[in-house]
C-alpha positions in Angstrom: -0.2 0.5 0.3 2.8 2.4 1.1 6.4 2.9 -0.2 9.1 1.0 1.1 11.1 3.8 2.3 15.0 2.7 2.6 17.1 1.5 6.0 19.9 2.8 6.6 18.7 5.9 5.7 20.5 6.5 1.4 23.8 8.6 1.9 22.1 11.9 -0.4 19.7 12.1 2.6 22.4 12.5 5.6 22.7 15.2 7.3 19.0 16.3 6.1 15.7 17.2 9.1 13.2 14.6 8.7 10.9 17.4 7.2 13.3 17.8 4.1 13.2 13.5 4.4 9.6 13.9 4.3 10.0 16.3 1.5 12.1 13.9 -0.5 10.4 10.5 -0.2 7.4 12.5 -1.8 9.2 13.4 -5.1 11.3 9.8 -5.1 8.3 7.8 -4.8 6.5 9.5 -7.6 9.5 9.4 -9.9 9.9 5.8 -9.0 6.3 4.7 -9.5 6.2 1.7 -11.5 2.8 0.3 -11.3 0.3 0.0 -14.0 -2.6 2.8 -14.5 -5.9 2.4 -15.4 -7.7 4.5 -18.3 -9.1 7.3 -16.4 -12.1 7.6 -14.8 -15.1 10.6 -15.4 -15.1 13.0 -12.9 -18.5 11.3 -11.1 -17.1 8.2 -11.5 -15.5 6.2 -8.7 -11.9 7.1 -8.4 -11.1 3.3 -7.9 -13.1 0.7 -8.6 -14.9 -0.3 -5.4 -14.6 3.3 -3.8 -17.2 5.7 -3.1 -14.8 8.8 -3.7 -15.3 9.9 -7.4 -12.9 11.2 -9.7 -13.5 14.9 -9.1 -13.7 14.3 -5.1 -10.3 12.7 -5.1 -8.9 15.3 -7.6 -9.7 18.4 -5.0 -9.1 16.3 -1.7 -5.2 15.9 -3.0 -4.8 19.1 -3.9 -6.2 20.1 -0.1 -3.6 17.5 1.5 -1.1 18.9 -0.7 -1.7 22.8 0.6 -2.0 21.4 4.1 1.9 20.3 3.8 3.5 22.6 1.7 2.4 24.6 4.3 3.9 22.6 6.8 7.1 22.6 5.1 7.1 26.4 4.6 6.5 26.7 8.6 10.2 24.3 9.1 11.7 26.7 6.6 10.7 29.9 7.7 10.4 29.7 11.0 14.1 30.5 11.6 14.0 33.1 9.4 11.7 34.8 11.8 9.2 34.6 9.2 6.7 31.8 10.9 5.6 31.8 14.8 4.1 28.1 14.4 5.7 24.9 14.1 2.9 22.4 14.5 1.7 20.9 12.1 -1.1 18.5 10.6 1.9 16.3 8.3 -0.2 12.7 8.7 -3.3 14.2 9.4 -4.4 15.3 5.9 -6.9 12.2 5.8 -9.0 14.7 7.9 -9.9 16.7 4.9 -12.5 14.3 3.7 -14.5 15.2 7.0 -15.1 19.0 5.9 -15.6 17.4 2.2 -18.6 15.5 3.7 -19.4 18.0 6.0 -20.7 21.5 4.9 -19.2 24.5 6.2 -21.9 25.9 8.3 -21.2 22.9 10.5 -20.0 24.7 13.9 -16.2 23.0 13.5 -14.6 23.0 16.5 -10.7 21.5 15.8 -7.8 20.7 17.1 -4.3 22.0 15.6 -3.9 19.3 13.3 -6.4 20.6 10.8 -4.4 21.7 7.5 -6.2 19.6 5.3 -9.7 20.0 6.6 -9.4 23.7 6.4 -7.9 23.9 3.0 -11.0 21.6 1.7 -13.8 23.6 3.7 -12.1 27.0 2.0 -13.9 25.3 -1.3 -17.2 25.6 0.3 -17.3 29.6 0.0 -16.3 30.9 -3.5 -13.3 33.3 -4.0 -11.4 32.3 -0.4 -7.6 31.0 0.1 -6.6 29.0 2.3 -3.1 29.4 1.2 -2.5 33.0 2.0 -5.4 33.0 5.0 -3.3 29.9 6.8 0.4 32.0 5.7 -1.0 35.2 7.5 -1.9 33.4 10.6 1.3 31.6 10.7 3.3 34.8 9.9 1.0 36.5 13.1 -0.1 39.5 10.5 -2.4 41.4 12.1 -4.1 40.8 8.4 -5.2 37.2 9.8 -8.6 36.7 9.7 -8.7 34.3 12.1 -7.4 36.1 15.1 -5.9 39.3 14.4 -2.4 38.2 14.6 -2.7 36.8 18.1 -2.3 33.5 17.8 -1.7 31.0 15.0 -5.3 29.3 15.4 -7.7 27.2 12.6 -10.8 29.6 12.7 -12.7 31.3 10.1 -16.1 33.1 10.5 -17.8 32.6 7.1 -16.9 29.2 7.4 -18.0 28.2 11.1 -14.3 27.4 12.7 -14.1 28.8 15.8 -10.8 29.5 17.4 -9.4 26.8 19.8 -7.2 28.1 22.3 -4.6 24.5 21.8 -5.8 23.5 25.7 -5.9 20.1 25.7 -9.1 18.6 24.8 -10.8 21.7 26.8 -12.7 22.0 23.1 -15.1 19.3 23.3 -17.4 19.9 26.1 -18.4 23.4 24.3 -18.6 21.4 20.9 -21.2 19.1 22.7 -23.0 22.1 24.2 -23.6 23.3 20.6 -25.2 20.0 19.1 -27.0 19.9 22.1 -28.0 24.3 21.4 -28.7 23.3 17.8 -31.5 20.7 19.0 -32.8 23.1 22.1 -33.6 26.0 19.4 -35.5 24.4 17.3 -37.4 23.4 19.9 -38.1 26.6 21.3 -38.6 28.3 17.9 -35.2 30.3 18.2 -33.8 31.4 14.7 -30.5 29.8 14.6 -27.3 31.1 12.8 -27.0 27.8 11.4 -29.7 25.3 9.3 -31.7 23.0 11.6 -29.8 19.8 10.5 -26.3 21.2 11.1 -24.0 19.1 13.3 -21.7 20.0 15.4 -17.5 18.9 14.3 -15.3 18.4 17.4 -11.4 16.7 16.5 -8.9 16.1 18.5 -5.8 13.6 18.9 -5.5 9.7 20.6 -3.6 11.2 23.5 -6.1 13.9 23.8 -8.9 11.9 24.1 -7.8 10.6 28.0 -7.8 13.7 29.4 -10.6 14.5 32.1 -12.0 17.7 29.9 -12.5 14.6 27.4 -14.4 12.5 29.8 -16.4 14.9 30.8 -17.7 15.1 27.2 -18.0 11.3 26.2 -19.9 10.8 29.4 -22.7 14.1 29.1 -22.8 13.1 25.4 -23.5 10.0 26.4 -26.4 10.6 29.3 -27.8 13.0 26.5 -28.0 9.7 24.5 -29.7 7.8 27.2 -32.7 10.1 27.9 -32.6 10.4 23.9 -31.6 13.9 23.7 -30.8 14.8 19.9 -27.3 15.7 20.4 -26.0 15.4 16.9 -22.0 16.1 17.7 -19.4 14.0 15.6 -16.1 13.0 17.8 -13.3 13.5 15.3 -10.8 11.1 17.1 -7.3 11.3 14.7 -5.7 8.8 16.0 -1.6 8.7 14.9 -0.5 6.4 18.1 1.8 9.0 19.7 1.1 12.1 22.1 4.4 14.1 21.8 6.8 11.2 22.6 4.2 8.9 24.5 2.6 6.2 22.7 -0.9 5.4 23.0 -1.2 1.6 23.4 -2.1 -0.1 20.7 -6.2 -1.1 19.6 -7.1 2.0 23.1 -9.4 4.2 21.3 -10.8 1.6 19.6 -11.1 -0.8 22.6 -12.5 2.2 24.9 -14.8 3.9 22.6 -16.5 0.6 20.3 -18.2 -0.5 23.3 -19.3 2.7 25.0 -22.8 3.1 25.2 -24.5 6.2 24.0 -21.6 6.8 21.0 -22.1 5.5 18.2 -18.9 4.2 16.8 -17.0 4.3 13.2 -13.4 3.3 12.1 -12.5 5.1 8.8 -8.7 4.8 7.4 -7.3 8.5 7.1 -4.5 7.5 5.7 -6.6 6.3 2.5 -8.5 8.7 0.6 -10.2 5.6 -1.8 -10.6 3.6 1.1 -11.4 5.5 4.4 -14.1 7.8 2.0 -17.2 5.6 2.6 -16.5 5.7 6.1 -15.9 8.7 6.9 -19.5 9.7 4.6 -21.4 6.7 7.1 -19.9 8.7 10.0 -20.7 13.1 9.0 -24.3 11.0 7.3 -25.2 8.4 10.5 -24.7 11.6 12.9 -26.5 14.1 10.6 -29.9 12.0 10.4 -30.1 10.1 13.7 -29.1 13.8 15.7 -27.3 10.7 17.7 -23.3 11.9 19.3 -20.9 9.8 17.2 -17.4 9.2 17.7 -15.5 9.3 14.7 -12.6 7.0 15.0 -9.8 8.2 12.0 -6.6 6.4 11.4 -4.1 9.1 11.0 -0.2 8.8 11.3 2.4 12.0 13.0 5.0 13.0 9.9 8.0 15.3 11.6 7.2 15.9 14.8 5.0 17.2 17.5 6.3 20.3 16.6 9.5 22.4 15.2 11.2 21.8 18.0 10.8 18.1 18.4 13.6 16.9 17.0 12.6 12.6 17.0 15.8 11.7 15.8 17.3 11.9 19.2 14.7 9.9 21.2 13.2 7.6 18.2 14.9 4.7 16.6 15.8 5.6 12.6 13.8 2.2 11.9 10.6 3.4 13.3 11.0 6.7 11.6 11.4 4.9 8.2 8.1 3.1 9.2 5.8 6.1 10.0 7.3 8.3 7.1 6.6 5.0 4.7 2.5 5.3 5.9 2.5 8.6 5.0 -1.0 9.4 3.6 0.2 11.6 0.6 2.2 8.7 -1.5 -0.5 6.6 -0.8 -2.6 9.7 -2.5 -0.3 9.8 -5.3 -0.7 6.6 -5.7 -3.9 6.8 -6.6 -3.8 9.8 -8.0 -1.0 7.5 -10.7 -3.2 4.1 -11.1 -6.7 5.7 -11.4 -5.1 7.2 -14.6 -6.3 10.5 -13.1 -2.8 11.7 -13.2 0.9 11.3 -14.9 4.2 11.5 -13.3 4.9 14.8 -14.0 1.1 16.2 -13.9 1.4 15.1 -9.9 5.2 16.4 -9.5 4.2 19.7 -11.2 1.4 20.2 -8.9 3.2 19.3 -5.7 5.8 21.9 -6.8 3.4 24.8 -8.0 1.7 24.3 -4.0 5.2 24.5 -2.5 5.6 27.9 -4.8 2.2 29.0 -3.9 3.0 28.4 -0.2 6.3 30.4 -0.3 5.3 33.1 -2.4 2.0 33.5 0.3 4.7 33.5 3.2 6.5 35.9 2.5 4.1 37.9 2.0 2.6 37.5 5.0 5.7 38.6 6.6 5.9 42.1 4.7 2.2 42.3 6.4 2.0 44.9 9.2 2.1 43.0 13.1 0.9 43.8 16.3 2.6 46.2 18.1 0.9 48.2 20.9 -0.8 46.9 23.9 -4.0 48.5 22.4 -3.8 46.9 19.4 -3.0 43.4 20.8 -6.1 43.8 23.5 -8.9 45.5 21.5 -11.0 42.9 21.4 -10.5 41.1 24.9 -13.4 43.2 26.7 -15.2 45.5 24.0 -17.8 47.8 25.5 -20.8 50.2 24.1 -21.4 51.9 27.4 -24.1 53.5 26.0 -26.0 50.9 23.8 -25.2 48.5 27.1 -27.5 51.0 29.6 -29.8 51.7 26.6 -29.9 47.9 26.1 -30.0 47.6 30.7 -33.0 50.0 31.0 -35.4 49.1 28.0 -38.3 48.4 29.6 -40.5 47.3 26.2 -42.0 43.9 27.2 -44.9 44.9 29.9 -47.2 42.6 28.6 -44.8 39.1 29.1 -44.1 40.7 32.3 -47.8 40.8 33.0 -47.9 36.7 32.0 -44.6 35.6 33.7 -46.3 37.7 37.3 -49.5 36.3 37.0 -50.8 40.3 36.9 -50.4 44.1 37.6 -50.6 43.2 41.3 -48.3 40.7 41.6 -45.5 43.3 39.5 -42.8 42.5 42.3 -41.8 46.7 42.1 -45.7 46.6 43.8 -44.2 44.2 46.9 -43.0 45.3 50.4 -39.7 45.0 50.4 -38.0 41.6 50.3 -34.2 40.1 51.2 -31.4 39.4 48.4 -32.5 36.1 47.5 -36.3 36.8 46.6 -34.8 39.9 44.4 -32.8 38.0 42.3 -35.5 35.6 42.0 -37.3 38.4 40.7 -34.9 40.3 38.9 -34.6 36.8 36.6 -38.2 37.0 36.0 -37.6 40.1 35.1 -35.0 39.0 32.4 -36.3 36.0 31.4 -39.8 37.6 30.5 -37.5 40.8 28.2 -35.3 38.0 26.7 -37.2 35.2 24.9 -33.6 34.2 24.1 -32.9 33.3 27.9 -32.0 30.1 29.8 -30.9 29.0 33.0 -29.5 25.8 34.0 -27.2 23.8 36.5 -27.6 21.2 39.3 -30.9 21.6 41.1 -32.4 25.0 39.6 -35.7 23.7 38.0 -38.3 22.0 40.0 -36.4 22.4 43.8 -35.5 25.8 43.0 -31.9 25.5 43.6 -30.5 24.2 47.0 -31.5 28.0 48.8 -34.7 28.9 46.3 -33.4 31.7 44.4 -34.7 29.8 40.7 -38.2 29.1 42.5 -40.9 29.1 40.3 -39.0 29.8 37.1 -39.5 26.4 35.3 -43.4 26.7 36.2 -43.2 30.5 34.7 -41.2 29.4 31.9 -41.4 26.2 31.2 -38.5 23.0 31.0 -37.6 23.8 27.7 -35.8 27.3 29.6 -35.2 26.4 32.8 -33.7 23.0 33.5 -31.2 20.7 35.9 -28.1 18.9 34.1 -25.7 16.6 35.0 -23.6 17.1 38.3 -20.9 18.4 36.3 -19.8 21.9 36.5 -17.1 21.5 32.9 -19.8 20.4 31.1 -22.4 23.1 32.3 -20.0 25.9 31.3 -19.5 23.9 27.9 -23.1 23.6 27.7 -23.3 27.6 28.1 -21.0 28.4 25.6 -22.9 26.1 22.9 -26.1 27.9 23.5 -24.3 30.8 23.0 -23.0 30.2 19.7 -26.3 29.2 18.7 -27.5 32.8 19.4 -29.3 32.3 23.1 -28.5 33.9 25.8 -27.3 31.6 28.6 -27.3 31.9 32.3 -25.8 28.7 34.1 -25.6 28.3 37.5 -22.8 26.8 39.4 -23.9 25.8 43.1 -20.9 27.1 44.6 -17.8 28.9 44.2 -16.0 26.1 45.2 -16.6 23.9 42.2 -16.1 27.1 39.6 -12.9 26.0 40.7 -13.1 22.4 39.3 -13.5 24.0 35.7 -12.1 27.2 35.7 -10.8 26.7 32.1 -14.0 26.5 30.5 -14.2 30.2 31.5 -10.2 31.2 31.8 -9.3 29.0 28.4 -12.7 29.0 26.3 -15.6 31.2 27.0 -13.9 34.5 28.0 -11.1 33.8 25.2 -13.0 33.4 22.1 -13.5 37.1 21.2 -10.0 37.9 21.8 -8.3 35.0 19.6 -11.5 35.1 16.8 -10.5 39.4 16.9 -14.2 39.6 18.2 -15.7 37.9 15.1 -17.2 35.2 17.5 -18.3 35.6 21.5 -19.9 33.3 24.5 -22.4 36.1 26.3 -23.2 34.3 29.2 -24.1 35.5 32.8 -23.1 32.4 35.3 -24.5 32.9 38.5 -22.1 32.0 41.5 -23.2 31.2 45.0 -20.0 31.4 47.7 -18.8 33.3 49.6 -18.1 33.0 53.3 -20.2 33.5 57.2 -22.8 31.1 56.9 -23.7 29.5 59.5 -24.7 25.8 59.9 -23.5 25.2 56.8 -19.3 25.2 56.8 -16.4 23.4 55.5 -15.1 25.1 52.2 -16.7 23.7 49.8 -19.8 25.5 50.8 -17.8 28.5 52.5 -15.3 29.6 49.6 -14.1 32.8 49.6 -10.9 32.4 46.7 -11.9 34.9 44.5 -8.5 35.3 42.8 -9.5 32.4 40.5 -11.9 35.1 38.5 -9.9 38.5 39.2 -7.3 36.1 37.3 -9.5 36.2 33.9 -8.6 38.3 31.2 -11.8 40.4 30.0 -14.5 38.8 32.4 -16.8 40.9 34.3 -18.0 39.8 38.0 -20.5 42.2 39.4 -21.5 41.1 43.5 -24.2 42.4 44.8 -24.8 42.7 48.3 -28.5 43.3 48.5 -31.8 42.9 46.7 -32.0 46.2 44.7 -28.5 46.4 43.6 -28.7 42.3 43.0 -31.7 43.7 40.3 -30.0 46.3 38.4 -26.6 44.9 38.4 -28.5 41.5 36.9 -29.9 43.8 34.6 -26.5 45.9 33.4 -24.6 42.4 32.9 -27.8 40.4 30.6 -27.1 43.9 28.3 -23.1 43.5 28.2 -24.0 39.9 27.1 -26.3 41.3 24.4 -24.5 44.3 23.1 -20.9 43.5 23.1 -21.0 39.8 23.9 -18.9 39.7 27.1 -18.7 37.1 29.5 -20.0 38.1 33.1 -19.9 36.3 36.3 -23.0 37.1 39.3 -21.6 36.3 42.7 -24.4 36.0 45.2 -23.1 36.1 48.7 -24.8 33.0 50.1 -24.9 34.7 53.5 -27.1 37.1 52.7 -29.8 35.2 50.7 -31.7 35.6 53.5 -30.6 38.4 55.4 -33.3 41.1 56.5 -32.2 42.8 59.1 -29.1 45.3 60.0 -28.2 46.6 63.2 -31.1 45.0 65.3 -33.3 41.9 64.9 -36.5 43.4 63.5 -35.2 46.3 62.4 -35.8 45.2 58.6 -32.2 47.0 58.0 -31.6 45.1 54.9 -34.7 44.5 53.1 -34.9 46.2 49.8 -37.7 47.5 47.4 -37.6 45.7 43.8 -37.0 48.2 41.0 -38.9 48.9 38.2 -37.7 48.0 34.5 -35.6 50.8 33.5 -33.5 50.9 36.6 -30.4 49.8 36.0 -26.8 50.3 37.7 -23.3 51.2 35.3 -20.9 49.5 35.5 -18.2 49.8 37.3 -20.6 52.2 39.3 -20.3 51.7 43.6 -22.5 53.0 46.4 -21.6 55.2 49.4 -23.1 54.7 52.8 -22.5 57.9 54.2 -21.4 60.5 51.4 -19.7 63.2 53.1 -18.3 61.6 56.0 -14.4 61.6 55.5 -12.8 60.5 59.0 -12.7 57.1 57.6 -13.6 55.7 54.4 -14.3 52.1 54.3 -13.7 50.0 50.8 -15.4 46.8 51.0 -18.0 44.2 49.2 -20.8 41.3 49.5 -21.2 40.1 53.2 -18.8 43.3 54.0 -20.8 45.3 53.1 -23.5 45.1 56.2 -20.6 44.5 58.7 -18.8 47.4 58.2 -22.4 49.3 58.6 -22.4 47.9 61.8 -18.7 48.1 62.7 -18.1 51.9 61.8 -21.4 53.0 64.3 -19.3 51.3 66.7 -16.3 53.4 65.6 -18.5 56.3 65.0 -19.7 56.2 68.8 -16.1 55.6 70.2 -13.6 58.0 67.9 -16.3 60.6 67.1 -15.4 60.2 63.5 -18.0 60.4 60.9 -17.5 57.3 58.3 -18.2 56.5 54.9 -18.6 52.9 53.3 -18.0 52.5 50.0 -19.6 49.6 48.5 -17.6 48.7 45.3 -19.8 46.2 44.2 -18.0 45.4 40.3 -15.0 43.5 41.6 -13.4 42.7 37.6 -13.0 45.0 36.4 -12.0 47.7 39.9 -13.3 50.5 38.5 -9.9 52.6 39.9 -11.0 56.2 39.1 -13.7 55.7 41.5 -11.7 53.9 44.4 -8.7 56.9 43.9 -12.2 59.6 43.8 -13.6 57.8 47.0 -10.0 57.5 48.7 -9.2 61.4 47.9 -10.9 63.1 50.3 -10.3 59.9 53.0 -8.4 60.9 56.5 -7.9 57.4 57.0 -8.7 53.9 55.0 -9.7 50.6 55.8 -10.2 47.9 53.6 -12.6 44.8 54.3 -11.7 42.1 52.1 -13.6 39.0 52.8 -11.0 36.9 50.5 -8.1 35.8 51.2 -4.5 37.8 51.9 -3.5 36.7 48.9 -3.8 37.5 45.6 -7.3 39.2 47.0 -9.6 42.1 46.0 -8.3 44.2 48.9 -4.7 43.7 46.9 -6.4 45.4 43.8 -7.8 48.3 46.3 -4.9 48.9 47.6 -2.7 49.3 44.5 -5.1 52.2 42.7 -4.8 54.4 46.2 -1.4 53.8 46.0 -0.7 54.3 42.4 -3.5 57.5 42.4 -1.4 59.1 44.9 -3.0 58.5 47.6 -0.6 56.0 49.7 0.4 58.2 52.6 -2.9 58.2 54.0 -3.0 56.0 57.1 -4.7 52.7 56.1 -5.1 49.5 57.2 -6.6 46.2 55.2 -8.8 43.9 57.4 -8.9 40.6 55.6 -8.8 36.5 55.3 -6.5 34.3 56.4 -4.5 32.1 53.6 -5.9 28.9 54.8 -9.0 26.4 53.8 -12.3 27.2 55.7 -12.3 24.9 58.5 -15.7 23.4 59.3 -18.5 24.6 62.6 -17.7 27.4 64.4 -13.9 27.9 63.6 -14.9 28.8 60.1 -14.9 32.6 61.7 -12.0 32.4 63.2 -10.4 32.7 59.2 -12.3 35.4 58.0 -13.1 39.0 59.2 -15.0 39.8 61.8 -17.1 43.2 63.2 -14.4 43.1 66.2 -11.4 43.0 63.1 -12.6 46.1 61.4 -13.0 47.8 64.9 -9.9 47.4 66.0 -8.0 47.6 63.0 -10.1 51.5 63.2 -8.2 51.8 66.1 -4.9 51.4 65.3 -5.2 54.7 62.4 -6.4 56.8 65.9 
């Protein structure tokens, strides 16, 4: 089937690197081919007897394979000249072009880095697009790169529905499954999808990546949906080359693992042989599209030229093994098909091979002359788009009165006509409002439907808006956030719930590496608009332990482009939620609505029964501008306390004692927005302060308080006497011991005394 590569290496190849050897192998194989050519078939006839691939299709697939190969060869040559900045190649995986040919360009695709053949072939779907130039611009990190604007070498295209991936191992599988689920959910909801109703989601990855926990999450969730007869048309394409960097996959592992997995329909195809493998790929694609079931395509591939340009395989892999690998080069088989079928002569194949080389190098040289990103402003412009006027207009929009009346059950039951209520009730009312305003809004997570969440914050939502919009998921935070991305991809407004802040850490990369990065790596062509509700922070009495009293906010503060709001009272929660949803709708942003659990049911502020922490519901039309804080005691400058969340009522109680003891007039500044911090507002509050306290219920290291102090000092107000009251760098223990590790009112009072 494949060429016999001489071993030992011929003298003429001594001193060549593996890329040069593979290049020479192809030329030598074609020149010395001695088989018997058939009569050339018609364009619509099988390229070889028994194949389902016609001659026209083979010719185009072969051209796509050659484009992919010469892009790899070009990258290896020009990397040493600093004209190319990425050398993880697709050589040996060019058979994935068959998947592209048999799918549609409107099938959302989430591709791993060895997808050059797929991309070259998918470019044929839309006239006038050039896979060579587009790829060269990406390799060169040019500002003109249509995929990422020069921010990363990614396979991506807005018109071809290829969403750029960041190469985190297997992290794209949950959102691919989520997109498949969203396609079906959108149909059932009557939502206008941005792709045809019978689209499928395509997701490619390597055999080594299939072992990753994030991949296993997606496979399990896919089987979970199939078990419940929920349609989820995702095509998992495992490109099995038998090795992950230098670690070999046990022979037969992928087939044995996935052939017998209930709920995942398994197909095998030989990706090294276009004529032989095409029919099997076709069956897998058609099965996924018609049955709407999760489908696993096990595609045999090979890895030619190492993991990347820096991987010198000859140093750790025996030469005879390398020769066997290179003998199984799929381009050698494609050349043999071209010659044996009579479609091309030796001269034709070599001419096409060299012409493709010339085309790729010319494009690379052109791309190298194009401008590159040079300033910070240029780099970050797509990271966190913000249109304040449009966001405010959208947040204050209140043209859904009829839907509100239906949702709440009449004029008298509207929340603004009710007595003041506590935080949990007002969040619940605000969610009802959001769902009435946005028919495309969805809320999902663990226990959020019939139960209404473990704190009843989502109570009644499913009854009001139905199980297609409010539903429970499997217990898997990674998949919850993956599904959210899928729904966002399909134009809906997901509001996933993470039951506790500590549970977010299990799935952090779905936000850090995937959702929040998409606008950046796609040059703002794609976005994952969502509002992630997370219950968290400390001070829960009678329900302790670090999983339910988690005060680690650092994992959220570290995510570029993310917005984090933390309300401490009910009216703030409602107006903040309106702004966050508007931010998603207008600017495609990802945000976290961090809800202080211990304040959910808080009614009183100073004494039992005073109702001081109940608030009236703000009617539609009111919204909280992004970054705007709330001040208690405006104009009181003897002491300014910066805080948020649980720290707000706690500080208000503490300053009453401080005012009594010291005779000071104190001001409490509720940040409300934790990411990004409004540094201008912080400096403005600090500018008139005689003394400053920062009350941060997070941990001592890398907490919000550090950002507040930095803003104050950099603003020139560091000479003011200040102290920080902050949690300890420890996990939260059980029972009453929990209150030993987080700030208390007495700590605030004692800290103020040191400033006296």
